[in-house]
N, C-alpha and C positions, 0 to 999 in steps of 0.2 A: 504494500500500500504506500509506503514512504517513497519508493522509487516512482510509482505512478504519480503521486502528488508533486514530487520534484520535477518530473518531466512535464507535467501539465502546466505548472506555474513558472517554469524556467524563464521564459521570455515575456512574462507579464509583469506589470507594475501592480503591486498589492497595496491597497489603501485600507487602513483600519477606520471603521466608521461605527457610530452608534446604530443599534438596530432600528431605532425610529427613523434615522436618516435614510437607511437602506429601504425601509418600507415606503417612504415618501418619494423615493427616486422615480422620476417621471418615465424614463425609458425602460422598456422591458429588458429583463436580464438576458444577456447573450453570452454564452460560454466562450465564444471566440474573441470577445473584446480584449484589447491589449491591457486595459486597466480593469482590475477586479476589486470591488468593494467587499470587504469581509468584516464581520463582527469582531470586536476585540475579544481576547481570551477571557478577560474578567467578566464582560457582559455575557458571553456564552456560558461560562461557568455558573454565574448567578442564575441564569435562566433555566439551567438543567438540574439545579439542586432541588431535592425533594424536601420541601419546607415542613411538611406535616410530620410531627413525631408519631412513631408507631405505637399502637396500644400493645398491651401485653399479649393479647390474642393474636394480633398481626405478627408480632415478633416471634411468637411461638410457632405460628404457621410457617414463617420463613425458615425457622430452625428445622421443622419437620421436613420441609422440602429439600433439605440437604441430604436426606437419606437416599441411597441408591434404590430406585424403583418406586419412589414416592411421587405421585402426581398431585396436581392441584386438587383434584376431586377427592383423592384419598386423604390429603391433609385437611380439607374442609370437613370431611365426614368425621375425622377424629376430633376436630375442633368443636363440632356440635355436641359431642359427649364430654370432652375435656377441654374447655376453652382456655385454660391456663396450665402451665407446668405444675403448679401447686395442686390443682384438682387431679391431674394424672398421677402425681406422686402419692396423693391420698388414696387413690384407688389401688395403686400398687401396694401400699402399706396394709390395706384391708384384705388383700388376696391371701388365701390360706397356704399356698404352696408356690414354689418356683414355677411349676408347670402352669398354674393359674395366672401368675404374673406374665409369663411369656406369651400366653394366648389371649391376654386381656383385650387387645385391639384386633385380633385375627378375624372376628366375626362381625365387625362393624361393616355395614353395607355402604357402598359408594357408587356414584355414577347412575346413568339411566338404566342400566341393566341390573342394578342392585347386586353387584358382585361383592364378595368378601375381600377385605383388605389383605388377609392372608397371614400365615404364621411367620414367614420370613421377615416381613417388615415389623410385625409385632415383636418378634424376638430382638431385632436390632434396636428398636425404640426402648424396649425393656432393658437391654444391656446398657444403653447410654444412661438411663435414669436410675437404674437399680444397682449398678456395679460400684462398689466402694473402692477407691484407689484408681490406679491407672487402668485404662482399657488395653487389652492385649489383642 
């Protein structure tokens, strides 16, 4: 990508402008113009920042999405039952055995076909939240 951008802009004059100025520019944008108006890095950075702080539920959902095989539908289904890590930990602590803890999430239904989340993901989540000390 860097090589492409370098070759594309090699013989062009780049001009840093405010986004408002670029939007008010009368002429239509033409990729072949010798002078290209670009938004400053600071303004670009500010416009792409996600300002809204995440709720615990949203952050927990993002964490769940890091598991291999976890889809958005699966994470959303888990969040319906356990909207916070604390509620999930409480459910794990109430389980009577390791087998029950490991299968806690396995039978939660997700998606349009109401499929089970499955034992593999359930075990992985259980391992993260129930293992004391380093994960191996």
